[in-house]
N, C-alpha and C positions, 0 to 999 in steps of 0.2 A: 506493500498501502502506498512506504511513503511516512518520510520523517514530518511530523508538526513541527513548523518553524513561527517564532513568537514577530519577528516583522521581515517587509519584503526584504531589507539589502542581505537575510542569512539565506531565505529561501530562490532569489535569486542565485547566490554563488552555488546553494546547489544545486540549481537546474543548470546553472554554466556547465558543473560537474559532469553535470550525468547528459549534454549533448556534445563530444569531445569531438566527435566526427562532422568533417566539413559537410557531406551530402546530407547529415539527419538536421544539419540549420538551414541549409538551404530547401529542401522537404520544409521547414514550416516557416519558413518563408515565403516558402511561393502558397501558401495555406493562408498566413497573413494576407500575402495580398491578393488573392481570391476573396476572399471573407471583404475585406476591404471596399472590392468594386463588385461582391453581391449584396453591400447593404447601402452606399450610390446606389444600385440598380432597383434597387427595393425601395427604397425612398423614389427615385424621379420613377418607377410605375404607379409607388402605394399600393406595395405587393408584397407580402411576405414570403412568398416562393422564392425569390431569386435569393435571401436572406437564407433561409433557412437551406436551399443548395448549396451555396456559399458555405456554411460552418459546418454541413456532413463534410464536403471534399476539404477543409480545414483538419475539421478531427480526424477523416482518411490518411491524406500525407499525414501528418504531427505522428498518428498511431504507430503508423506500419513503417515511417520513417526505424522508427527503434531495433527492429531485428532484423530492416537490412545493412542499414549500418553501427549501430552502436552493438549489435546481438545479444537484445536485452527489451525487454515490453515498458513502458512508460511507467515511472512513476511515483510521477508529483498531482497523485491525483485527489488529496486531502483535503488542498485546500484552489480550489479550483479558480478564483477571481486572480488570487498570486500567479498561476499559470497561465492565467490569461495576460493577464500584464505581462509575465515574464515572455514569452511569447509574442509582442509589440513589440522587447525590450529588447530581446535577441534581434528579430529582422532588422531594427533599425541597425545595430551593432554588425549584423551581416552584410548588409546595403552601404555602409558604408565605410568596410574591412577592417572593422576594431573587434571584433571577433575576436581572435587569436590572444589582444591583449586583456580580454577581459576572461579567457580561461585561464591565463599564465595568473593573471589574479586571482583566482579562483581557487586552482591550485596551491598556490602560496598562502591563501591562509587557512 
């Protein structure tokens, strides 16, 4: 199931350590981008369908990236709000090319 964390920064460091492979991070990032596009489409069409589909695709990409690249299953399920926030933060760092620095920092802690 995973460990419960007292604050987001501790959760973030644990989250980063469980997303060490670039393929995992890029699949999560693709999921975040798809989710954001689905949200925009849902708003423009005033329909929940695109948001639900994008959410399902995001979840599928994020979950199946773990056995594919990390050789494990996601473990950050006990704090779903932190998990969503961490996915967006990881996507931001991945797109900016700063995720390896975050991984080094997380490993040092």
